[in-house]
Steps between C-alpha positions, in 0.01 A plus 500: 500500500405700189488881489122476466479289816731738690293802402174328595641386833620854574143627452356223719754579772428874480126430527549264797719761673238767432219285638709418807549873557126564468422211737730654761288816516236567762141569397564870560820501294330325206248780453723785621617765255819689573347795310209574268733462200606140572313174489444270794594130489159400364525745210861402428408131495207560267728708276761222493233251396381711206852593393629142505188371327552760224865402464417131475229568242755694292742206513236240417372711206858536378555123513170438320596746226839329460327163464295652217812642336410856598637773723304709750726801465731653243706808554825629642597285801646797690548291816673210323747320723441723803427357846167606645658720768668713232176526301309611811767758587477639147121506465331539840438814698534503879122481545366321196134504395369144480338392174122460546518128418723442804336743743325372812130547432300221664605500864410230745680312774872427487452122491305533173792676332772281651313193372458655155870588495595144599276365222727660239763239582311253277522698171850619596631145538311398186755709310770242577338270243433779248830689492857415411799712590514610134146638531610749767608747230157515331338841528171525692246779509667818628470579869275808544773699674832343402432415138618193310592191702612160387373196691810497726446863594129441555581214742771709669246780537255273682769412755624858533148637540405257778826571686443874471155475654625259768727779620202737512300253710799448731515877557155487663654317799757770567 
């Protein structure tokens, strides 16, 4: 299996685990907030949809630019070679402010957002035919909080981010 395939499968697995966690919640737990400062499972799921969609768009735009002989970003790759967990430790605060493009803003029932989140598996797996392992080092648009990412780091971030929010949803059951 290629590195691209492994990264994509890790995101799919994280998403499936997240959705399984959400599906194990009661109706009350899905809409319950542990405090006014935290999101409920519906808001988290909507946020994950927007965040993953944004990440996939960044990767697809990066690939398109490469095919045209261009680059989407030039600058100092300050996170070069770092795993996503190290980048997050270096750049995130304990309670981070979500970028507006990834904030929950529409609302609706949980099944709407779980279905939207599942739908991202199609463009995610489409990357298998668009990326080679050598492409993983190409710089994408910077992340709004963590700065410059290459494609590997962007894919690692998608997995990390879903897993992080899975733990938040799991905490609702405690």
